[in-house]
C-alpha positions as CSV (number, residue, x, y, z in Angstrom):
1,M,-33.7,2.8,-37.2
2,L,-34.3,3.4,-33.5
3,S,-35.1,0.3,-31.5
4,R,-38.1,0.5,-29.2
5,T,-36.8,0.9,-25.6
6,E,-38.5,1.3,-22.3
7,H,-36.7,2.5,-19.1
8,K,-36.6,5.1,-16.4
9,F,-35.5,8.5,-17.7
10,G,-33.1,10.8,-15.9
11,C,-32.0,13.5,-18.4
12,E,-30.6,16.4,-16.4
13,D,-31.0,18.7,-19.4
14,C,-34.7,17.7,-19.9
15,E,-36.8,20.7,-21.0
16,F,-39.8,19.3,-19.3
17,K,-37.9,19.1,-16.0
18,K,-36.7,22.6,-16.4
19,M,-40.2,23.9,-17.0
20,S,-41.7,21.8,-14.2
21,C,-39.2,22.9,-11.6
22,L,-40.2,26.5,-12.0
23,Y,-43.5,25.5,-10.2
24,V,-42.8,22.4,-8.1
25,E,-40.0,21.4,-5.8
26,P,-37.2,19.2,-7.4
27,D,-37.8,16.4,-4.9
28,S,-41.6,16.3,-5.8
29,F,-40.8,16.3,-9.5
30,E,-38.2,13.5,-9.0
31,E,-40.8,11.3,-7.3
32,F,-43.2,12.0,-10.3
33,R,-40.6,11.2,-13.0
34,Q,-39.6,7.9,-11.4
35,Q,-43.1,6.7,-12.4
36,S,-42.6,7.7,-16.1
37,I,-40.8,5.9,-18.9
38,K,-38.8,6.8,-21.9
39,L,-39.8,5.3,-25.3
40,S,-38.2,5.5,-28.8
41,F,-40.3,5.4,-31.9
42,S,-39.0,4.9,-35.5
43,K,-40.3,6.9,-38.4
44,G,-43.8,5.8,-39.3
45,E,-44.6,4.2,-35.9
46,T,-47.9,5.1,-34.1
47,I,-47.4,6.7,-30.7
48,F,-51.1,7.2,-29.8
49,K,-53.9,5.5,-31.8
50,Q,-57.2,7.3,-32.4
51,G,-59.9,5.5,-30.4
52,G,-57.5,3.7,-28.2
53,K,-57.3,4.1,-24.4
54,S,-55.9,7.5,-23.5
55,G,-52.2,7.5,-23.0
56,G,-52.3,10.7,-21.0
57,L,-49.4,13.0,-21.2
58,L,-46.4,12.6,-23.5
59,F,-43.3,14.8,-23.7
60,L,-41.6,14.8,-27.1
61,H,-37.8,15.2,-26.4
62,E,-36.6,14.9,-30.0
63,G,-38.2,14.2,-33.3
64,I,-41.2,15.3,-35.4
65,V,-44.7,14.0,-35.1
66,K,-48.0,14.5,-36.8
67,F,-51.5,14.6,-35.2
68,C,-54.0,12.8,-37.4
69,Y,-57.7,12.4,-37.4
70,Q,-59.4,9.6,-39.4
71,Y,-63.0,10.1,-40.6
72,D,-65.5,7.3,-40.7
73,S,-65.1,7.3,-44.5
74,G,-61.5,6.2,-44.0
75,S,-60.0,9.5,-45.1
76,N,-57.1,10.9,-43.0
77,Y,-56.5,14.5,-42.0
78,I,-53.4,15.9,-40.5
79,M,-54.4,18.4,-37.8
80,T,-50.9,19.7,-37.2
81,I,-47.2,18.7,-37.2
82,V,-44.8,19.6,-34.3
83,R,-41.2,19.2,-33.4
84,G,-39.8,18.4,-30.0
85,P,-39.2,19.5,-27.3
86,K,-43.0,19.7,-26.9
87,L,-45.6,18.5,-24.4
88,L,-48.3,16.3,-26.2
89,G,-51.5,14.7,-25.3
90,G,-52.9,17.2,-22.8
91,A,-56.4,17.2,-24.4
92,N,-56.7,13.5,-23.8
93,L,-55.7,13.8,-20.2
94,F,-58.4,16.4,-19.4
95,F,-61.2,15.8,-21.8
96,K,-61.4,12.1,-23.0
97,S,-60.8,8.6,-21.7
98,V,-59.9,7.6,-25.3
99,N,-57.5,9.2,-27.8
100,I,-59.4,11.7,-30.0
101,F,-56.6,11.6,-32.6
102,S,-53.5,9.6,-33.5
103,I,-49.9,10.7,-33.1
104,T,-47.4,9.3,-35.5
105,A,-43.6,9.7,-35.7
106,M,-42.6,11.5,-38.9
107,E,-38.9,11.1,-37.9
108,D,-37.2,8.9,-35.3
109,S,-38.4,10.3,-32.0
110,R,-37.7,10.0,-28.3
111,V,-40.6,10.6,-25.9
112,C,-41.4,10.2,-22.2
113,M,-44.7,8.7,-21.2
114,L,-45.8,10.5,-18.1
115,D,-47.9,8.6,-15.6
116,S,-51.4,10.3,-15.5
117,A,-52.2,9.5,-11.9
118,A,-48.8,10.7,-10.7
119,F,-49.2,13.8,-12.7
120,M,-52.6,14.7,-11.4
121,K,-51.4,14.2,-7.8
122,L,-48.6,16.6,-8.4
123,A,-50.7,19.1,-10.4
124,I,-53.6,19.3,-7.9
125,G,-51.2,20.5,-5.2
126,N,-49.7,23.1,-7.6
127,P,-52.4,25.0,-9.4
128,A,-49.9,27.3,-11.2
129,Y,-48.1,24.2,-12.6
130,L,-51.3,22.8,-13.9
131,L,-52.3,26.1,-15.5
132,A,-48.8,26.3,-17.2
133,L,-49.1,22.8,-18.6
134,V,-52.7,23.5,-19.9
135,E,-51.5,26.7,-21.6
136,N,-48.5,24.8,-23.1
137,T,-50.7,22.2,-24.7
138,M,-53.4,24.6,-25.7
139,D,-50.9,26.7,-27.6
140,M,-50.3,23.8,-29.9
141,F,-54.0,23.2,-30.5
142,Q,-54.5,26.9,-31.1
143,D,-52.0,26.7,-33.9
144,A,-53.9,23.7,-35.3
145,I,-57.2,25.7,-35.2
146,F,-55.6,28.7,-36.9
147,N,-54.2,26.4,-39.6
148,F,-57.6,24.9,-40.2
149,I,-59.3,28.3,-40.5
150,S,-56.6,29.6,-42.8
151,L,-56.7,26.5,-45.1
152,A,-60.5,26.5,-45.2
153,H,-60.5,29.9,-46.9
154,N,-57.7,29.2,-49.3
155,H,-57.7,27.7,-52.8
156,V,-55.3,24.8,-53.4
157,N,-52.3,27.0,-54.3
158,G,-52.8,29.0,-51.1
159,R,-53.2,26.0,-49.0
160,I,-50.1,24.3,-50.1
161,A,-48.1,27.5,-50.0
162,T,-49.3,28.0,-46.4
163,I,-48.3,24.5,-45.4
164,L,-44.8,24.8,-46.9
165,L,-44.3,28.0,-45.0
166,Y,-45.6,26.5,-41.7
167,L,-43.3,23.5,-42.1
168,H,-40.3,25.8,-42.8
169,K,-41.0,28.2,-40.0
170,N,-42.5,26.0,-37.3
171,V,-41.1,22.5,-37.8
172,Y,-37.9,22.5,-39.8
173,N,-36.7,25.9,-39.0
174,G,-33.3,24.6,-37.9
175,Q,-32.7,23.1,-41.3
176,G,-32.6,26.1,-43.6
177,Y,-35.1,26.1,-46.4
178,S,-35.0,22.4,-47.1
179,F,-37.1,19.6,-45.5
180,T,-38.6,16.2,-46.3
181,V,-42.3,15.6,-46.3
182,S,-44.3,13.3,-48.5
183,R,-46.8,14.4,-51.1
184,K,-49.3,12.2,-49.3
185,E,-48.7,14.1,-46.0
186,I,-49.1,17.5,-47.7
187,A,-52.4,16.3,-49.3
188,E,-53.7,15.1,-45.8
189,F,-52.6,18.4,-44.3
190,A,-54.1,20.5,-47.0
191,A,-57.3,18.4,-47.3
192,C,-56.9,18.1,-51.0
193,S,-56.2,15.3,-53.5
194,H,-52.7,13.8,-54.0
195,E,-53.0,14.8,-57.7
196,N,-53.6,18.5,-56.7
197,V,-50.5,18.4,-54.6
198,I,-48.4,17.0,-57.4
199,N,-49.7,19.5,-59.9
200,T,-49.3,22.5,-57.6
201,L,-45.8,21.5,-56.5
202,S,-44.8,21.0,-60.1
203,R,-46.2,24.5,-60.9
204,F,-44.2,26.0,-58.0
205,R,-41.1,24.4,-59.3
206,K,-41.5,25.7,-62.8
207,E,-42.1,29.2,-61.4
208,G,-38.8,29.0,-59.4
209,I,-40.5,28.9,-56.0
210,I,-39.3,25.5,-54.9
211,E,-36.9,22.8,-56.0
212,F,-36.8,19.1,-55.5
213,H,-33.8,17.1,-54.3
214,G,-35.1,13.5,-54.3
215,K,-37.8,13.5,-51.6
216,E,-36.6,16.8,-50.2
217,I,-38.3,20.1,-50.9
218,E,-36.3,23.3,-50.9
219,I,-37.9,26.7,-50.8
220,I,-36.1,29.0,-53.3
221,N,-38.4,32.1,-53.3
222,I,-39.9,32.5,-49.9
223,E,-41.3,36.0,-50.7
224,L,-43.3,34.7,-53.6
225,L,-44.5,31.7,-51.5
226,E,-45.7,34.1,-48.8
227,E,-47.6,36.2,-51.4
228,I,-49.4,33.1,-52.7
229,S,-50.3,32.2,-49.1
230,R,-51.7,35.7,-48.4
231,K,-53.8,35.8,-51.5
232,G,-55.0,32.3,-50.9
């Protein structure tokens, strides 16, 4: 388990620093980052809570997180799942004073909390930098929108096949064809019942499409999974 830590960050190989220094002077970025902090979150910990005061910008250095939205009925929906390095929370910074969704660690994660006021001061003087960050965060939400549209037009088999392919290609692509994700998380991502997920995954296994190794799912026949996803 990672212990929660809070301290100044100074990673020379930081991807956020590399991207930022394409648009701003290193000294200006250094002044900005001195007002930011590094935090570590263990699997299952909430990083941003829906309805809470906006945390502004967050840069995910390492780990995997899920963006969740909870309806008034209490049901939970996973909007998207992303892997670091990734800039998070841009929508909150520009559009809302409160968090419009929750961000939860699916694996032990290291993040940097970027001071909103210091960021805006830096960005206002560097319009190209601001635009680059907006594009960076909007790409992620575009993926979430496309996922939602795709899933909305699919039957359960197609939804779950699409989600397994997304996880393999966009989240766990460095781990071959195996990854760990709970049935509950698949159900919340696919907007279907837990029972539907269990039945569909069991069917995929019997058909030789996937295999289970404890809580891990391994894709055996990616071509057939892609066909199911296309047909919906």
